[in-house]
C-alpha positions as CSV (number, residue, x, y, z in Angstrom):
1,M,-57.5,38.8,95.3
2,L,-57.6,37.3,98.8
3,H,-57.9,40.0,101.6
4,L,-57.5,39.4,105.3
5,T,-58.2,41.7,108.2
6,D,-55.3,42.6,110.3
7,T,-56.6,42.2,113.9
8,P,-54.6,44.9,115.6
9,T,-55.6,47.6,113.1
10,G,-59.0,46.2,111.9
11,R,-58.0,47.0,108.3
12,P,-58.3,44.5,105.4
13,Q,-55.0,43.9,103.6
14,P,-54.1,41.9,100.4
15,A,-52.9,38.5,101.7
16,A,-49.9,38.5,99.3
17,P,-47.3,41.3,99.6
18,P,-47.6,43.7,96.6
19,G,-45.4,42.8,93.7
20,T,-44.8,39.2,94.6
21,R,-46.5,35.8,94.0
22,R,-45.3,34.3,97.2
23,L,-47.2,34.1,100.5
24,R,-45.8,32.9,103.8
25,V,-48.3,31.9,106.5
26,A,-47.7,30.7,110.0
27,Y,-50.2,29.3,112.5
28,C,-50.4,28.0,116.0
29,P,-50.6,24.2,115.6
30,A,-52.3,23.9,119.1
31,S,-55.5,25.4,117.7
32,L,-57.8,23.7,115.2
33,R,-59.4,27.0,114.3
34,A,-56.0,28.5,113.5
35,A,-54.9,25.5,111.5
36,L,-58.2,25.5,109.6
37,A,-57.8,29.2,108.8
38,A,-54.2,28.7,107.6
39,D,-55.5,25.8,105.4
40,L,-58.2,28.0,103.9
41,V,-55.6,30.8,103.2
42,R,-53.4,28.2,101.4
43,R,-56.3,26.9,99.3
44,A,-57.6,30.4,98.4
45,G,-54.0,31.6,97.7
46,E,-53.3,28.7,95.4
47,R,-56.5,29.4,93.6
48,H,-55.0,32.8,92.8
49,H,-51.8,31.1,91.6
50,L,-49.8,32.2,94.6
51,L,-46.8,30.1,95.9
52,V,-48.0,29.5,99.4
53,A,-45.8,28.2,102.2
54,V,-47.4,27.4,105.5
55,F,-45.4,27.0,108.8
56,R,-46.1,26.0,112.4
57,H,-45.1,28.4,115.2
58,A,-44.5,27.3,118.7
59,C,-47.5,27.5,121.0
60,D,-48.1,27.0,124.7
61,H,-50.2,23.8,124.3
62,P,-49.7,20.4,122.6
63,E,-50.1,20.2,118.8
64,L,-53.3,18.9,117.3
65,P,-53.4,15.2,116.6
66,D,-53.4,14.3,112.9
67,P,-54.7,17.5,111.2
68,L,-55.1,15.4,108.0
69,R,-58.3,14.0,109.5
70,F,-59.7,17.5,109.0
71,N,-58.4,17.8,105.4
72,I,-55.8,20.3,106.6
73,H,-52.8,20.2,104.4
74,P,-49.5,19.3,106.1
75,P,-47.4,22.4,106.8
76,N,-44.1,23.0,105.1
77,G,-42.3,22.9,108.4
78,D,-41.8,24.8,111.6
79,G,-41.7,28.6,111.9
80,P,-39.2,30.3,109.6
81,D,-36.7,32.8,110.8
82,A,-37.7,35.3,108.1
83,R,-40.8,37.4,108.6
84,V,-44.1,35.8,107.6
85,D,-46.8,37.6,105.7
86,V,-49.7,36.2,107.8
87,H,-49.7,34.8,111.3
88,I,-52.9,33.1,112.6
89,T,-53.3,32.5,116.3
90,P,-56.1,31.9,118.8
91,D,-57.0,34.8,121.1
92,G,-54.4,35.1,123.9
93,H,-51.7,33.2,122.1
94,Q,-49.7,35.8,120.3
95,R,-46.1,34.9,119.9
96,S,-43.1,37.2,120.6
97,G,-42.9,39.9,117.9
98,D,-46.6,39.9,117.1
99,R,-48.4,43.3,117.4
100,P,-50.9,43.7,120.2
101,A,-54.4,44.7,119.5
102,G,-54.6,48.5,118.9
103,A,-51.0,48.7,117.6
104,S,-50.5,50.1,114.1
105,A,-49.0,48.0,111.3
106,G,-45.8,49.9,111.6
107,A,-45.7,50.5,115.3
108,S,-42.0,50.1,115.8
109,E,-38.9,49.1,113.8
110,E,-38.5,45.9,115.8
111,Q,-42.1,44.9,115.1
112,A,-41.8,45.9,111.5
113,A,-38.8,43.6,111.2
114,D,-40.0,40.7,113.2
115,G,-43.8,40.8,113.3
116,P,-46.2,39.5,110.6
117,R,-47.6,41.9,108.0
118,I,-51.0,40.6,108.9
119,L,-51.9,39.2,112.4
120,R,-55.2,37.4,112.4
121,T,-56.6,36.1,115.6
122,V,-59.3,33.4,115.7
123,P,-61.6,32.3,118.6
124,A,-60.3,29.8,121.0
125,D,-61.1,26.1,120.5
126,A,-63.3,24.2,122.9
127,A,-61.7,24.2,126.4
128,A,-60.5,20.8,127.7
129,G,-63.0,19.1,130.0
130,T,-66.1,21.0,128.6
131,P,-69.1,19.4,126.9
132,E,-68.0,21.2,123.7
133,A,-64.5,19.5,123.9
134,E,-66.2,16.1,124.3
135,A,-68.4,16.8,121.3
136,W,-65.4,17.9,119.2
137,S,-63.5,14.7,120.2
138,A,-66.5,12.5,119.2
139,A,-67.4,14.3,116.0
140,D,-66.8,13.2,112.5
141,P,-63.8,15.4,111.6
142,L,-65.3,16.8,108.4
143,A,-68.6,17.5,110.1
144,L,-66.7,19.5,112.7
145,R,-64.8,21.2,109.9
146,L,-68.1,22.2,108.3
147,A,-69.5,23.4,111.7
148,L,-66.5,25.6,112.2
149,L,-66.7,27.0,108.6
150,A,-70.4,27.7,108.9
151,G,-70.5,29.1,112.4
152,P,-70.4,32.9,112.8
153,S,-70.3,32.7,116.5
154,D,-67.1,32.9,118.5
155,A,-68.5,30.2,120.9
156,P,-67.2,26.7,120.2
157,P,-69.9,24.7,118.5
158,G,-71.5,22.0,120.7
159,A,-73.0,18.6,119.9
160,D,-76.2,20.0,118.5
161,V,-74.5,22.3,116.1
162,I,-72.1,19.6,115.0
163,A,-75.0,17.2,114.5
164,E,-76.7,19.8,112.2
165,A,-73.5,20.1,110.3
166,A,-73.3,16.4,109.8
167,V,-76.8,16.4,108.3
168,R,-75.9,19.3,106.1
169,L,-72.7,17.5,104.9
170,A,-74.6,14.3,104.2
171,L,-77.2,16.3,102.1
172,L,-74.4,17.9,100.1
173,R,-72.7,14.6,99.4
174,A,-75.9,12.9,98.5
175,D,-76.8,15.6,96.0
176,V,-73.2,15.5,94.5
177,A,-73.6,11.7,94.1
178,R,-77.0,12.2,92.4
179,F,-75.7,15.0,90.2
180,A,-72.8,12.8,89.1
181,E,-75.2,10.6,87.2
182,S,-76.2,13.5,84.9
183,P,-74.4,14.6,81.8
184,S,-71.5,16.9,82.5
185,A,-71.9,20.6,81.9
186,A,-69.8,23.7,82.3
187,L,-69.3,25.3,85.7
188,A,-72.0,27.7,86.8
189,A,-69.7,30.6,86.5
190,A,-71.6,33.4,88.3
191,P,-72.5,31.3,91.4
192,V,-69.0,29.9,91.7
193,A,-67.5,33.4,91.4
194,E,-69.8,34.5,94.3
195,V,-68.6,31.7,96.5
196,H,-65.0,32.5,95.7
197,A,-65.6,36.2,96.4
198,A,-67.0,35.4,99.8
199,V,-63.9,33.3,100.7
200,D,-61.6,36.1,99.4
201,D,-63.4,38.6,101.6
202,D,-61.7,37.8,104.9
203,L,-62.5,34.1,104.7
204,D,-66.2,34.6,105.0
205,T,-66.9,30.9,104.8
206,A,-70.4,31.2,106.5
207,R,-71.5,33.2,103.4
208,A,-69.6,30.9,101.1
209,L,-71.4,27.9,102.4
210,A,-74.8,29.6,102.2
211,L,-74.1,30.4,98.6
212,T,-73.0,26.8,98.0
213,D,-76.2,25.5,99.4
214,A,-78.2,27.9,97.2
215,L,-76.3,26.6,94.1
216,R,-76.9,23.0,95.1
217,A,-80.7,23.6,95.3
218,D,-80.9,25.9,92.2
219,P,-83.3,24.3,89.7
220,D,-82.2,26.7,87.0
221,V,-78.7,25.2,87.0
222,P,-78.5,21.8,85.2
223,P,-77.5,18.9,87.5
224,G,-74.3,18.3,85.6
225,A,-73.3,21.9,86.1
226,R,-74.1,21.7,89.8
227,F,-71.9,18.6,90.0
228,E,-68.9,20.2,88.3
229,S,-69.4,23.5,90.3
230,L,-69.6,21.7,93.7
231,I,-66.6,19.5,93.0
232,H,-64.7,22.6,92.0
233,L,-65.7,24.5,95.1
234,D,-64.7,21.6,97.3
235,R,-61.1,22.3,96.4
236,T,-61.5,25.3,98.7
237,L,-64.0,24.0,101.2
238,G,-62.2,20.6,101.8
239,L,-65.4,18.6,102.7
240,D,-64.8,15.5,100.5
241,L,-68.1,16.2,98.7
242,A,-67.4,13.4,96.2
243,Q,-67.2,10.7,98.9
244,D,-70.6,9.1,98.2
245,I,-70.4,8.9,94.4
246,G,-71.3,5.4,93.4
247,R,-72.3,4.4,96.9
248,L,-75.9,5.5,97.1
249,P,-78.7,3.3,95.9
């Protein structure tokens, strides 16, 4: 089951409310990191056969241009009137009704009625006018997605980090294209389960990607099984790993 840490309390919680298969997520559409986290929650939730609805909530800054460039699924609409289960927002952009850091999950009747069950804050995006913002604007969108998924630091990744992510992404895609030429084989069940478990553990995508790289390079797993496993994992990672199939010499 997918667990997310509630920022104000620091406690992990099941993403879906007990006794239901529905999950309602809201995010600040002005933040790429918030939108990406909401997309990961959707992907992980659907893997657990949850009915996930994702909504935008009003923020203080303009909405991101074309999130589809980052393989972020379109939201189901704008913020619902009913209470959401998970609200994802960048630091300093909590909306009305959200619990401040240090508040308990049941701090008041008003917050219990209006606030999210889980409030997750993410680091801020690159600030406008900075070298990091320029690097984000110039980057391949999925290389930037990978850099954000892989980076444990709260600091916005700069040009060097994004360039390293672009190389890492190219290697993954090249190997997937090479593995595609081998006979198909069943998923590598144990390594795939480890990657899923990392994502389910508070969206630990840095660990999930490290495990994915280990699977990609594991000589004990047949190439066909590595192909099927990486394509399966890409449903969560959203990196278009099949892009180079049939293109490489």
